[in-house]
C-alpha positions as CSV (number, residue, x, y, z in Angstrom):
1,M,0.0,0.0,0.0
2,H,1.3,3.4,-1.0
3,Y,0.4,6.6,0.8
4,L,1.0,10.2,-0.4
5,E,0.2,13.5,1.3
6,K,0.5,17.1,0.3
7,P,-0.3,20.3,2.1
8,P,-2.6,22.9,0.4
9,S,-1.4,26.1,-1.2
10,P,-2.6,29.5,-0.1
11,P,-5.4,30.6,0.3
12,L,-6.6,27.1,1.1
13,Q,-4.2,26.6,4.0
14,R,-6.6,28.3,6.3
15,Y,-9.2,25.6,5.7
16,L,-7.5,22.4,4.6
17,E,-5.0,20.1,6.4
18,A,-3.9,18.1,3.3
19,F,-4.6,16.3,0.1
20,W,-3.9,12.6,0.3
21,Q,-3.8,9.5,-1.8
22,I,-3.8,5.7,-1.1
23,E,-3.1,3.1,-3.7
24,A,-2.9,-0.7,-3.6
25,P,-3.1,-3.5,-6.2
26,P,-6.1,-5.9,-6.3
27,S,-4.1,-8.5,-4.4
28,F,-4.4,-6.2,-1.4
29,A,-8.1,-7.0,-1.1
30,N,-8.8,-9.6,1.5
31,P,-11.4,-10.5,4.2
32,A,-9.6,-8.4,6.8
33,Q,-11.6,-5.3,7.7
34,E,-10.2,-1.8,8.2
35,K,-11.1,0.3,11.2
36,I,-11.0,4.0,10.5
37,L,-10.8,6.0,13.6
38,P,-12.2,9.5,14.5
39,D,-9.6,12.2,13.8
40,G,-11.5,15.5,14.1
41,C,-11.6,16.2,10.4
42,T,-14.3,16.3,7.7
43,E,-13.2,14.8,4.4
44,I,-14.3,14.5,0.8
45,I,-13.0,11.2,-0.7
46,F,-13.0,10.2,-4.4
47,N,-12.8,6.4,-5.0
48,L,-11.1,6.1,-8.4
49,A,-10.9,2.3,-8.5
50,D,-13.0,-0.6,-7.0
51,R,-15.7,0.2,-4.5
52,F,-15.3,-0.2,-0.7
53,Q,-17.8,-2.0,1.6
54,R,-18.9,-0.6,4.9
55,F,-19.8,-3.0,7.7
56,H,-22.4,-1.8,10.1
57,A,-22.9,-2.8,13.7
58,D,-26.2,-4.5,12.9
59,G,-24.5,-6.9,10.5
60,T,-25.5,-5.2,7.3
61,I,-23.0,-4.4,4.5
62,E,-23.2,-1.3,2.4
63,Q,-21.4,-0.6,-0.8
64,Q,-19.9,2.9,-0.6
65,P,-20.5,5.5,-3.3
66,R,-17.6,6.6,-5.5
67,V,-17.6,10.1,-4.0
68,L,-18.0,10.5,-0.3
69,V,-18.5,13.3,2.1
70,V,-17.3,12.0,5.5
71,G,-18.6,14.0,8.4
72,Q,-17.1,14.1,11.9
73,M,-17.1,10.7,13.4
74,R,-17.6,10.0,17.1
75,Q,-16.8,6.2,16.7
76,H,-14.8,4.1,14.4
77,V,-16.0,3.0,10.9
78,T,-15.3,-0.4,9.5
79,I,-14.7,-0.8,5.8
80,A,-13.0,-3.2,3.4
81,P,-11.7,-2.9,-0.2
82,T,-13.2,-5.2,-2.8
83,G,-10.4,-5.0,-5.4
84,S,-7.8,-2.4,-6.3
85,V,-7.5,0.7,-4.2
86,Q,-7.1,4.2,-5.4
87,L,-8.4,6.9,-3.1
88,F,-7.9,10.6,-3.3
89,G,-8.9,12.6,-0.3
90,I,-9.5,16.2,0.6
91,R,-9.0,16.6,4.4
92,F,-10.3,19.7,6.0
93,K,-9.1,21.2,9.2
94,P,-11.8,21.1,12.0
95,G,-14.1,23.9,11.0
96,G,-12.5,24.2,7.5
97,A,-15.2,22.4,5.5
98,F,-18.1,24.8,6.5
99,P,-17.3,27.5,3.9
100,F,-17.3,24.9,1.1
101,L,-20.2,22.6,2.1
102,R,-22.3,25.6,3.2
103,M,-24.4,23.7,5.7
104,P,-24.3,23.2,9.5
105,L,-21.6,20.5,10.0
106,H,-23.5,18.9,12.9
107,E,-26.0,17.6,10.2
108,L,-23.1,15.5,8.9
109,T,-21.9,14.1,12.2
110,D,-21.5,10.3,12.1
111,Q,-22.6,10.4,8.4
112,I,-20.9,9.2,5.2
113,L,-22.9,10.4,2.3
114,G,-22.5,10.4,-1.5
115,A,-21.3,13.8,-2.5
116,T,-23.7,14.0,-5.4
117,E,-26.6,14.3,-2.9
118,M,-25.4,17.7,-1.8
119,W,-22.7,18.8,-4.3
120,R,-23.6,17.3,-7.7
121,D,-21.9,19.7,-10.2
122,F,-18.7,20.0,-8.2
123,S,-18.2,16.4,-7.5
124,N,-19.1,15.1,-10.9
125,E,-16.8,17.5,-12.7
126,L,-13.9,17.0,-10.3
127,E,-14.3,13.3,-10.2
128,E,-13.9,13.1,-14.0
129,R,-10.7,15.3,-14.0
130,L,-9.2,13.2,-11.2
131,H,-9.8,10.0,-13.2
132,H,-7.9,11.4,-16.1
133,A,-5.0,13.0,-14.1
134,R,-1.6,11.5,-14.7
135,S,-0.2,12.0,-11.2
136,F,-1.0,12.8,-7.6
137,K,0.4,16.3,-8.2
138,E,-2.0,16.9,-11.0
139,R,-4.9,15.7,-9.0
140,V,-4.0,18.1,-6.2
141,R,-3.9,20.9,-8.8
142,F,-7.3,20.1,-10.1
143,A,-8.8,19.8,-6.6
144,E,-7.2,23.1,-5.5
145,S,-8.6,24.9,-8.5
146,A,-12.1,23.5,-7.9
147,L,-12.1,24.4,-4.2
148,T,-10.8,27.9,-4.8
149,Q,-13.7,28.5,-7.1
150,R,-16.1,27.1,-4.6
151,L,-14.8,29.2,-1.7
152,Q,-17.2,32.1,-1.1
153,L,-17.9,32.2,2.6
154,E,-15.6,33.1,5.5
155,G,-14.9,30.7,8.3
156,D,-15.7,31.5,11.9
157,R,-12.5,33.0,13.1
158,A,-13.3,32.5,16.8
159,V,-13.9,28.8,16.2
160,E,-10.7,28.5,14.2
161,L,-8.7,30.1,17.0
162,L,-10.1,27.7,19.6
163,V,-9.4,24.7,17.3
164,E,-5.8,25.9,16.9
165,R,-5.4,26.2,20.7
166,I,-7.0,22.8,21.4
167,I,-4.5,21.2,19.0
168,A,-1.6,23.3,20.3
169,T,-2.3,22.0,23.8
170,A,-2.9,18.4,22.5
171,G,-6.5,18.4,23.9
172,C,-5.2,18.6,27.4
173,R,-6.3,22.0,28.6
174,S,-9.8,22.9,29.8
175,V,-12.1,24.2,27.0
176,A,-13.6,26.7,29.4
177,H,-10.1,28.2,30.0
178,L,-9.4,28.3,26.3
179,A,-12.8,29.9,25.6
180,R,-12.0,32.7,28.2
181,D,-8.7,33.3,26.6
182,I,-10.4,34.3,23.3
183,G,-13.2,36.3,25.1
184,L,-16.2,34.1,24.4
185,S,-18.4,32.1,26.8
186,K,-18.3,28.3,26.7
187,R,-22.0,28.3,25.7
188,Q,-21.4,30.6,22.7
189,L,-18.5,28.5,21.5
190,E,-20.5,25.2,21.9
191,R,-23.2,26.5,19.5
192,R,-20.8,27.9,17.0
193,F,-18.6,24.7,17.1
194,Q,-21.6,22.5,16.3
195,I,-22.3,24.6,13.2
196,S,-18.7,25.0,11.9
197,V,-17.0,21.8,13.2
198,G,-19.8,19.3,13.9
199,L,-18.5,18.4,17.3
200,S,-18.4,20.0,20.7
201,P,-15.0,21.6,21.7
202,K,-14.7,19.0,24.5
203,L,-15.2,16.1,22.1
204,L,-12.7,17.5,19.6
205,A,-10.2,17.8,22.4
206,R,-10.7,14.2,23.4
207,I,-10.2,13.0,19.8
208,I,-7.0,15.0,19.4
209,R,-5.7,13.6,22.7
210,F,-6.7,10.1,21.7
211,Q,-4.8,10.4,18.3
212,R,-1.6,11.3,20.2
213,V,-1.6,7.8,21.7
214,F,-0.3,6.2,18.5
215,K,2.9,8.3,18.5
216,A,3.3,8.1,22.2
217,I,3.4,4.3,22.1
218,E,6.6,4.4,20.1
219,E,8.2,6.9,22.5
220,N,7.0,5.1,25.7
221,P,7.2,1.3,24.9
222,H,7.4,0.2,28.5
223,G,3.8,0.3,29.6
224,W,0.4,2.0,29.1
225,S,0.8,4.0,32.3
226,N,3.6,6.0,30.7
227,V,1.6,6.5,27.5
228,A,-1.4,7.7,29.5
229,L,0.6,10.3,31.3
230,A,2.4,11.4,28.2
231,C,-0.9,12.0,26.5
232,G,-2.5,13.9,29.3
233,Y,-4.8,11.2,30.7
234,Y,-5.5,10.9,34.4
235,D,-4.3,7.3,34.4
236,Q,-4.2,4.1,32.4
237,A,-7.9,3.4,33.0
238,H,-8.9,6.8,31.6
239,L,-6.9,6.1,28.4
240,I,-8.4,2.7,27.9
241,H,-11.9,4.1,28.4
242,D,-11.4,6.7,25.6
243,F,-9.7,4.1,23.4
244,K,-12.6,1.7,23.6
245,A,-15.1,4.6,23.0
246,F,-13.4,5.5,19.7
247,S,-12.0,2.2,18.4
248,G,-14.3,-0.4,20.1
249,Q,-11.3,-2.2,21.5
250,N,-8.7,-1.9,24.2
251,P,-5.3,-0.5,23.0
252,S,-3.4,-3.8,22.9
253,A,-6.1,-5.6,21.0
254,F,-6.5,-2.8,18.5
255,L,-2.8,-2.5,17.8
256,L,-2.4,-6.2,17.4
257,E,-5.0,-6.2,14.6
258,Q,-4.3,-2.8,13.1
259,T,-4.1,-2.8,9.3
260,Q,-2.0,-0.7,6.9
261,M,-4.8,1.6,5.8
262,S,-5.9,2.3,9.4
263,A,-2.3,3.0,10.4
264,H,-1.7,5.4,7.5
265,L,-4.8,7.4,8.4
266,T,-3.8,8.0,12.1
267,R,-2.2,11.4,12.9
268,K,1.1,9.7,13.7
269,H,1.8,9.3,9.9
270,R,0.6,12.8,8.9
271,T,3.1,15.4,7.7
272,S,1.0,18.4,8.1
273,F,2.6,21.0,10.4
274,F,-0.9,21.9,11.7
275,Y,-1.1,18.6,13.6
276,K,2.4,18.5,15.0
277,T,1.3,19.1,18.6
278,K,3.5,19.6,21.6
279,N,4.9,16.6,23.5
């Protein structure tokens, strides 16, 4: 499996974390399922090869559309390829998708929808250009051009500022304290966060802290207690509670079964400066 990532050019840097691409041959497809974890981002994903399947908790299996809008996720999603893999993704910063999607982001929370349902002209035209692109670099250029034309609204600067501070403090500082720092009440920010981000500030902070665990494991290989302290958890039990909430498993079991795609899509492997939080 081959993973590529590229940061956006101005003026999209305010809104996007990165463009990314994953490719794998048909031999990669197997019965193993991939767990994709919450990461605090909304994404638009173009499937340029064989479809993926999504496995729901009730046992049903759903074939995924070719173009997906992936809202904020509060729990893991389980998917599997059915053949060759060629995904191209547009990953927005928390709050960054709102000026493009032009709808309250809480309406997309825990949703994976076909982009044509809400964004038909944009997705159809861009999908065709991505199919005919000769390289990842060219796909990024096509996507940036389409997004720049789409950008007409301003983001919520107060929300963006709080997002930046949540990430800079690795989700470990009280949201109430951060809200006071920028001169807004916690209640005001809760409402505006739901519209622009799709999550509460507290839940975004939990997700950012949870994603730090994957890097901390490598830096603290001698026990989960050290990892918990390094990531700002009260203790090991607190870490395990959050890990189960977001992945459905305890940390040891998840890491034993973790697949290539799931690993590539954790923050540990991202190159974006925006997500290089403090240790």
